[in-house]
KEDREN-898409 format. One line per field, with one value per atom (N, C-alpha, C): residue in three letters; x, y, z; chain. Coordinates in Angstrom, 3 decimals. Example, Ala and Ser with C-alpha at 12.3 -4.5 7.8 and 13.67 -1.06 7.14 Angstrom:
# KEDREN-898409
bakol = [ALA, ALA, ALA, SER, SER, SER]
u = [13.190, 12.300, 13.200, 12.850, 13.670, 12.900]
v = [-5.690, -4.500, -3.300, -2.250, -1.060, 0.030]
w = [7.800, 7.800, 7.800, 7.080, 7.140, 7.870]
vexba = [A, A, A, A, A, A]
***
This chain:
# KEDREN-898409
bakol = [MET, MET, MET, MET, MET, MET, GLN, GLN, GLN, ASP, ASP, ASP, TYR, TYR, TYR, VAL, VAL, VAL, LEU, LEU, LEU, PRO, PRO, PRO, LYS, LYS, LYS, PRO, PRO, PRO, PRO, PRO, PRO, SER, SER, SER, ALA, ALA, ALA, THR, THR, THR, GLY, GLY, GLY, TYR, TYR, TYR, SER, SER, SER, LEU, LEU, LEU, HIS, HIS, HIS, ARG, ARG, ARG, THR, THR, THR, THR, THR, THR, ALA, ALA, ALA, GLY, GLY, GLY, LEU, LEU, LEU, VAL, VAL, VAL, SER, SER, SER, GLY, GLY, GLY, GLU, GLU, GLU, LYS, LYS, LYS, ALA, ALA, ALA, LEU, LEU, LEU, PHE, PHE, PHE, ARG, ARG, ARG, ASP, ASP, ASP, CYS, CYS, CYS, GLY, GLY, GLY, ASP, ASP, ASP, ARG, ARG, ARG, LEU, LEU, LEU, LEU, LEU, LEU, ILE, ILE, ILE, ARG, ARG, ARG, SER, SER, SER, ALA, ALA, ALA, ALA, ALA, ALA, ALA, ALA, ALA, ILE, ILE, ILE, GLY, GLY, GLY, ASN, ASN, ASN, GLU, GLU, GLU, ALA, ALA, ALA, THR, THR, THR, PRO, PRO, PRO, VAL, VAL, VAL, GLU, GLU, GLU, SER, SER, SER, PRO, PRO, PRO, GLN, GLN, GLN, THR, THR, THR, ASP, ASP, ASP, ASP, ASP, ASP, VAL, VAL, VAL, ARG, ARG, ARG, VAL, VAL, VAL, PHE, PHE, PHE, GLN, GLN, GLN, LEU, LEU, LEU, ARG, ARG, ARG, ALA, ALA, ALA, SER, SER, SER, VAL, VAL, VAL, SER, SER, SER, LYS, LYS, LYS, LYS, LYS, LYS, THR, THR, THR, GLN, GLN, GLN, GLY, GLY, GLY, ARG, ARG, ARG, ARG, ARG, ARG, SER, SER, SER, TYR, TYR, TYR, PHE, PHE, PHE, PRO, PRO, PRO, VAL, VAL, VAL, ALA, ALA, ALA, ASP, ASP, ASP, TRP, TRP, TRP, HIS, HIS, HIS, SER, SER, SER, ARG, ARG, ARG, HIS, HIS, HIS, ALA, ALA, ALA, TRP, TRP, TRP, LEU, LEU, LEU, ALA, ALA, ALA, ARG, ARG, ARG, GLN, GLN, GLN, GLY, GLY, GLY, GLU, GLU, GLU, ARG, ARG, ARG, LEU, LEU, LEU, GLY, GLY, GLY, PHE, PHE, PHE, GLU, GLU, GLU, LEU, LEU, LEU, LEU, LEU, LEU, THR, THR, THR, VAL, VAL, VAL, ASN, ASN, ASN, CYS, CYS, CYS, THR, THR, THR, ALA, ALA, ALA, LYS, LYS, LYS, PHE, PHE, PHE, PHE, PHE, PHE, LYS, LYS, LYS, VAL, VAL, VAL, GLU, GLU, GLU, LYS, LYS, LYS, THR, THR, THR, GLY, GLY, GLY, LYS, LYS, LYS, SER, SER, SER, PHE, PHE, PHE, THR, THR, THR, VAL, VAL, VAL, ASP, ASP, ASP, ARG, ARG, ARG, THR, THR, THR, ASP, ASP, ASP, PHE, PHE, PHE, ALA, ALA, ALA, GLY, GLY, GLY, ALA, ALA, ALA, LEU, LEU, LEU, LYS, LYS, LYS, VAL, VAL, VAL, THR, THR, THR]
u = [-3.168, -1.829, -1.319, -0.767, -0.254, 1.044, 1.184, 2.366, 2.868, 4.168, 4.766, 5.096, 4.726, 5.023, 5.826, 6.863, 7.668, 7.492, 6.984, 6.715, 7.540, 8.228, 8.930, 7.917, 8.309, 7.417, 8.241, 7.655, 8.362, 8.446, 9.588, 9.719, 8.707, 8.182, 7.228, 5.829, 5.525, 4.211, 4.221, 3.288, 3.256, 1.827, 1.691, 0.469, -0.792, -1.797, -3.138, -3.146, -2.345, -2.325, -1.822, -0.864, -0.403, -1.464, -2.192, -3.298, -4.332, -4.726, -5.721, -5.167, -3.900, -3.274, -3.268, -2.880, -2.860, -4.254, -5.247, -6.627, -7.067, -6.684, -7.034, -6.340, -5.094, -4.345, -4.878, -5.403, -5.860, -7.374, -8.021, -9.464, -10.322, -10.071, -10.909, -10.500, -9.536, -9.043, -8.244, -8.077, -7.274, -5.815, -5.132, -3.716, -3.024, -1.749, -0.878, 0.118, 0.566, 1.581, 2.580, 3.773, 4.824, 5.532, 5.667, 6.390, 7.875, 8.651, 10.096, 10.877, 10.288, 10.967, 10.831, 11.695, 11.635, 10.861, 10.283, 9.485, 8.360, 7.348, 6.191, 6.132, 6.074, 5.928, 4.467, 3.838, 2.430, 2.352, 1.637, 1.390, -0.101, -0.440, -1.847, -1.994, -3.197, -3.517, -3.941, -4.277, -4.686, -3.473, -3.674, -2.600, -2.482, -1.304, -1.082, -0.496, 0.294, 0.848, 2.353, 2.987, 4.442, 4.927, 6.231, 6.815, 6.518, 6.125, 5.737, 6.637, 6.746, 7.474, 6.476, 6.352, 5.435, 5.827, 4.834, 5.069, 5.186, 6.249, 6.461, 5.415, 4.824, 3.840, 4.540, 4.422, 5.053, 4.335, 5.071, 4.525, 4.300, 3.422, 3.164, 4.473, 4.622, 5.793, 6.984, 6.889, 7.949, 8.017, 9.221, 9.426, 9.896, 9.281, 9.598, 9.820, 10.775, 10.973, 10.118, 9.481, 8.563, 8.679, 8.223, 7.962, 6.574, 5.811, 4.443, 4.108, 3.478, 2.910, 1.400, 0.712, -0.742, -1.381, -2.641, -3.447, -4.253, -3.812, -4.378, -5.519, -6.700, -7.853, -8.823, -9.839, -10.934, -12.235, -13.294, -14.608, -15.403, -15.934, -16.781, -18.035, -19.181, -20.468, -20.430, -19.833, -19.804, -18.768, -18.012, -16.991, -15.600, -14.678, -13.301, -12.549, -11.841, -11.012, -9.628, -8.655, -7.267, -6.800, -5.842, -5.225, -4.260, -4.024, -3.012, -1.661, -0.846, 0.447, 1.302, 1.292, 2.142, 1.573, 0.383, -0.274, 0.165, 1.404, 1.912, 1.277, 0.780, 0.112, -1.099, -1.918, -3.111, -2.729, -1.657, -1.204, -0.700, 0.057, 0.519, -0.676, -1.656, -2.851, -3.630, -3.711, -4.390, -3.709, -2.373, -1.646, -1.783, -1.781, -1.974, -3.347, -4.387, -5.729, -5.722, -4.970, -4.851, -4.205, -3.218, -2.541, -3.474, -4.322, -5.294, -6.225, -6.612, -7.541, -6.872, -5.592, -4.928, -3.901, -3.617, -2.768, -1.320, -1.048, 0.317, 0.298, 1.418, 1.610, 2.826, 2.675, 3.791, 4.799, 6.062, 7.135, 7.786, 7.992, 8.505, 8.050, 7.741, 7.297, 7.574, 7.897, 7.935, 7.286, 6.892, 6.205, 6.501, 6.339, 6.358, 5.117, 4.558, 3.323, 3.349, 2.627, 2.401, 1.131, 0.596, -0.563, -0.097, -0.741, -0.426, -1.712, -1.637, -2.800, -2.815, -3.979, -4.177, -5.099, -4.696, -5.538, -5.947, -7.267, -7.805, -8.971, -8.869, -9.912, -10.524, -9.648, -10.123, -10.534, -10.512, -10.854, -9.601, -9.559, -8.421, -8.916, -8.125, -8.430, -7.121, -7.164, -5.981, -6.019, -4.852, -4.745, -3.605, -3.813, -2.769, -1.789, -0.503, 0.508, 1.389, 1.232, 2.014, 2.952, 4.226, 5.229, 5.593, 5.346, 5.677, 6.916, 7.725, 8.837, 8.959, 9.262, 9.377, 9.533, 9.194, 9.236, 7.918, 7.481, 6.231, 6.420, 5.490, 5.478, 4.166, 4.259, 3.077, 2.350, 1.042, 0.257, -0.654]
v = [17.637, 17.480, 16.077, 15.403, 14.058, 14.111, 13.143, 13.036, 11.594, 11.420, 10.090, 9.850, 8.677, 8.264, 6.978, 6.878, 5.666, 5.096, 3.864, 3.218, 1.938, 1.726, 0.455, -0.687, -1.881, -3.036, -4.309, -5.371, -6.654, -7.165, -7.678, -8.182, -9.283, -9.974, -11.058, -10.548, -9.284, -8.718, -8.404, -9.019, -8.858, -8.851, -8.592, -8.782, -8.182, -9.029, -8.567, -7.907, -8.387, -7.768, -6.324, -6.045, -4.665, -3.803, -4.395, -3.689, -3.259, -4.185, -3.885, -2.898, -3.043, -2.130, -0.717, -0.574, 0.750, 1.354, 0.572, 1.072, 1.552, 0.836, 1.245, 2.530, 2.700, 3.903, 5.165, 5.051, 6.240, 6.432, 5.632, 5.762, 5.880, 5.019, 4.989, 5.955, 6.832, 7.730, 6.911, 7.455, 6.768, 6.779, 5.675, 5.574, 4.572, 4.788, 3.831, 3.354, 2.108, 1.640, 0.755, 0.678, -0.172, -0.870, -2.173, -2.979, -2.891, -2.289, -2.129, -3.071, -4.186, -5.175, -4.869, -4.004, -3.673, -2.388, -1.801, -0.587, -0.558, 0.223, 0.382, 1.835, 2.078, 3.422, 3.622, 4.636, 4.942, 6.353, 6.502, 7.816, 8.091, 9.189, 9.505, 10.973, 11.503, 12.848, 12.799, 11.626, 11.472, 11.626, 12.251, 12.408, 11.120, 10.536, 9.289, 9.562, 10.608, 10.943, 10.932, 10.119, 10.110, 11.303, 11.528, 12.588, 12.292, 13.312, 13.134, 13.950, 13.488, 14.207, 14.581, 15.877, 16.265, 15.613, 15.223, 14.603, 15.714, 15.671, 16.654, 16.447, 17.527, 17.451, 17.630, 16.655, 16.809, 17.873, 18.500, 19.536, 18.965, 19.588, 19.180, 19.125, 18.088, 17.801, 17.233, 17.072, 16.390, 14.936, 14.415, 13.003, 12.323, 11.211, 10.469, 8.996, 8.404, 6.957, 6.375, 5.236, 4.684, 3.173, 2.670, 1.246, 1.163, 0.186, 0.029, -1.443, -1.859, -3.206, -3.033, -3.747, -3.608, -4.965, -5.053, -6.210, -5.808, -6.265, -5.846, -6.783, -6.203, -7.031, -6.251, -6.964, -6.332, -6.884, -6.104, -6.571, -7.037, -8.232, -8.803, -9.327, -8.789, -9.176, -9.121, -8.049, -7.847, -8.664, -9.480, -10.310, -9.851, -9.890, -9.502, -10.709, -10.474, -11.546, -10.982, -11.867, -11.474, -11.880, -11.111, -11.439, -12.611, -13.414, -14.465, -13.851, -14.577, -14.066, -13.544, -14.217, -13.826, -12.664, -12.201, -11.155, -9.759, -9.408, -8.102, -6.969, -7.231, -6.181, -5.632, -6.526, -6.093, -5.349, -5.778, -5.101, -3.689, -3.532, -2.201, -1.316, -1.866, -1.099, -0.675, -1.565, -1.228, -0.033, -0.048, 1.049, 2.333, 2.231, 3.421, 4.042, 3.216, 3.745, 4.451, 3.891, 4.553, 5.926, 6.011, 7.271, 8.311, 7.896, 8.827, 9.368, 8.503, 8.869, 9.720, 9.444, 10.065, 11.142, 11.349, 12.461, 12.140, 11.001, 10.720, 9.941, 10.037, 9.328, 8.424, 7.166, 6.233, 6.523, 6.641, 6.810, 5.464, 4.678, 3.314, 2.527, 1.265, 0.433, -1.029, -1.783, -3.232, -3.800, -5.050, -5.635, -7.122, -7.610, -9.041, -9.333, -10.497, -10.821, -12.250, -12.463, -13.816, -13.798, -14.960, -15.109, -15.673, -15.263, -15.874, -16.123, -17.119, -17.568, -16.881, -16.349, -15.717, -16.612, -16.917, -17.715, -16.853, -16.814, -15.970, -16.704, -16.900, -17.548, -18.778, -19.686, -20.947, -20.878, -19.704, -19.560, -19.144, -19.437, -18.997, -18.429, -17.506, -16.948, -16.565, -16.412, -16.088, -14.620, -13.971, -12.547, -12.354, -11.438, -11.064, -10.118, -10.286, -9.347, -8.992, -7.761, -7.274, -6.182, -6.333, -5.325, -4.571, -3.258, -2.386, -1.575, -1.247, -0.317, 0.446, 1.732, 2.503, 3.979, 4.755, 6.211, 6.763, 7.854, 8.487, 9.992, 10.639, 12.092, 12.586, 13.554, 14.117, 14.994, 14.756, 15.552, 16.502]
w = [7.488, 6.970, 7.325, 6.326, 6.537, 7.339, 8.246, 9.090, 9.039, 9.196, 9.336, 10.799, 11.292, 12.661, 12.603, 13.404, 13.488, 14.890, 14.960, 16.241, 16.357, 17.482, 17.663, 17.769, 17.286, 17.354, 17.430, 17.946, 17.923, 16.479, 16.058, 14.685, 14.345, 15.344, 15.090, 14.738, 15.036, 14.687, 13.190, 12.447, 10.989, 10.474, 9.184, 8.426, 8.987, 9.115, 9.485, 10.859, 11.780, 13.108, 13.031, 12.161, 11.981, 11.306, 10.380, 9.730, 10.772, 11.624, 12.652, 13.691, 14.056, 15.005, 14.450, 13.192, 12.553, 12.531, 12.154, 12.121, 13.497, 14.542, 15.899, 16.323, 15.929, 16.306, 15.649, 14.438, 13.714, 13.807, 14.634, 14.910, 13.656, 12.694, 11.498, 10.405, 10.671, 9.624, 8.610, 7.403, 6.401, 6.835, 6.570, 6.937, 6.030, 5.830, 5.165, 6.196, 6.075, 7.008, 6.287, 6.864, 6.322, 7.471, 7.348, 8.321, 7.989, 8.863, 8.666, 9.568, 9.949, 10.791, 12.265, 12.801, 14.223, 14.504, 13.453, 13.634, 12.607, 12.914, 12.046, 11.616, 10.323, 9.781, 9.421, 10.001, 9.729, 9.163, 8.047, 7.450, 7.543, 8.242, 8.463, 8.841, 8.646, 9.119, 10.586, 11.087, 12.487, 13.400, 14.538, 15.525, 16.337, 16.344, 17.074, 18.450, 18.583, 19.887, 19.923, 19.091, 19.021, 18.208, 18.226, 17.407, 15.938, 15.201, 13.803, 12.889, 11.652, 10.618, 9.530, 9.194, 8.119, 6.799, 6.025, 4.726, 3.684, 2.901, 1.845, 0.748, 0.291, -0.791, -2.130, -3.023, -4.333, -5.165, -6.055, -6.926, -8.322, -9.085, -10.459, -11.237, -12.034, -12.869, -12.100, -10.765, -10.022, -10.488, -10.593, -10.911, -9.632, -9.297, -8.073, -8.398, -7.702, -7.748, -6.629, -6.866, -5.869, -5.774, -4.639, -4.433, -3.832, -4.234, -3.759, -3.686, -2.600, -2.495, -2.468, -3.348, -3.454, -3.700, -3.358, -3.709, -4.939, -6.100, -7.378, -7.745, -7.989, -8.314, -9.191, -9.633, -10.368, -9.815, -9.960, -9.515, -10.716, -10.599, -11.629, -10.959, -11.323, -10.740, -9.217, -8.690, -7.250, -6.497, -7.200, -6.548, -6.984, -6.069, -6.352, -6.909, -8.010, -8.577, -8.887, -8.891, -9.091, -10.481, -11.000, -12.277, -12.067, -13.096, -12.970, -12.615, -11.888, -11.411, -12.564, -13.703, -14.828, -15.661, -15.370, -16.170, -15.727, -16.057, -15.648, -16.441, -17.664, -18.452, -17.693, -17.146, -16.403, -15.128, -14.481, -13.261, -13.576, -14.666, -15.073, -15.431, -16.146, -16.520, -15.272, -14.285, -13.026, -12.365, -12.298, -11.669, -12.484, -13.794, -14.641, -14.379, -14.200, -13.868, -12.515, -11.552, -10.251, -10.426, -11.303, -11.572, -12.164, -13.098, -13.682, -12.605, -11.701, -10.633, -9.556, -9.257, -8.111, -8.465, -9.755, -10.137, -10.408, -11.033, -11.460, -12.767, -13.487, -14.744, -14.588, -14.953, -14.866, -15.970, -15.600, -16.578, -16.873, -15.838, -15.983, -14.765, -14.969, -13.849, -14.161, -13.127, -13.247, -11.988, -12.084, -10.934, -10.830, -9.614, -9.348, -8.517, -8.711, -8.010, -7.509, -6.417, -5.926, -5.077, -4.870, -4.000, -2.673, -1.605, -0.323, 0.435, 1.297, 2.057, 3.417, 3.776, 5.077, 5.888, 7.104, 7.988, 9.158, 9.405, 10.463, 11.113, 12.386, 13.196, 12.516, 12.091, 11.529, 10.072, 9.466, 8.055, 7.311, 6.032, 5.236, 3.911, 3.364, 2.060, 1.391, 0.079, -0.704, -1.099, -1.036, -1.355, -2.347, -3.274, -4.223, -3.540, -3.820, -3.344, -4.531, -5.015, -6.145, -5.660, -5.969, -5.644, -6.911, -6.891, -8.014, -7.652, -8.650, -8.507, -9.812, -9.720, -10.949, -10.681, -11.693, -11.602, -12.108, -11.486, -11.888, -11.955, -12.653, -12.759, -12.165, -11.257, -10.613, -11.628, -11.789, -12.724, -12.005]
vexba = [A, A, A, A, A, A, A, A, A, A, A, A, A, A, A, A, A, A, A, A, A, A, A, A, A, A, A, A, A, A, A, A, A, A, A, A, A, A, A, A, A, A, A, A, A, A, A, A, A, A, A, A, A, A, A, A, A, A, A, A, A, A, A, A, A, A, A, A, A, A, A, A, A, A, A, A, A, A, A, A, A, A, A, A, A, A, A, A, A, A, A, A, A, A, A, A, A, A, A, A, A, A, A, A, A, A, A, A, A, A, A, A, A, A, A, A, A, A, A, A, A, A, A, A, A, A, A, A, A, A, A, A, A, A, A, A, A, A, A, A, A, A, A, A, A, A, A, A, A, A, A, A, A, A, A, A, A, A, A, A, A, A, A, A, A, A, A, A, A, A, A, A, A, A, A, A, A, A, A, A, A, A, A, A, A, A, A, A, A, A, A, A, A, A, A, A, A, A, A, A, A, A, A, A, A, A, A, A, A, A, A, A, A, A, A, A, A, A, A, A, A, A, A, A, A, A, A, A, A, A, A, A, A, A, A, A, A, A, A, A, A, A, A, A, A, A, A, A, A, A, A, A, A, A, A, A, A, A, A, A, A, A, A, A, A, A, A, A, A, A, A, A, A, A, A, A, A, A, A, A, A, A, A, A, A, A, A, A, A, A, A, A, A, A, A, A, A, A, A, A, A, A, A, A, A, A, A, A, A, A, A, A, A, A, A, A, A, A, A, A, A, A, A, A, A, A, A, A, A, A, A, A, A, A, A, A, A, A, A, A, A, A, A, A, A, A, A, A, A, A, A, A, A, A, A, A, A, A, A, A, A, A, A, A, A, A, A, A, A, A, A, A, A, A, A, A, A, A, A, A, A, A, A, A, A, A, A, A, A, A, A, A, A, A, A, A, A, A, A, A, A, A, A, A, A, A, A, A, A, A, A, A, A, A, A, A, A]
***
């Protein structure tokens, strides 16, 4: 059963360090996390130890408003490539495919995208950051 955990954190802790911290807390189990500034929200089936709130399971035909940040990409010849920032059609199509796979239908959606540079141990790479907002129907 999925649970939400809220953990206090220093506002300066961000990005990749939070990703690695979350992975360590859930011992390799799948988890989602959100940086809320002074706290970290983690959703996982793994027990973290803090007080948890059960996640409500949506029912078929429920309509939900959502926000999502994702790194939208496609694989071509084994390499990951990103859509141009202005190509919102491809980003919407990517999310619609996720819905077919995961059990939701997009009712309305809009997105904004940008690329940002990540620097880690002397190396750097560029990552897509797409913010989606809209409404979906659980299928």
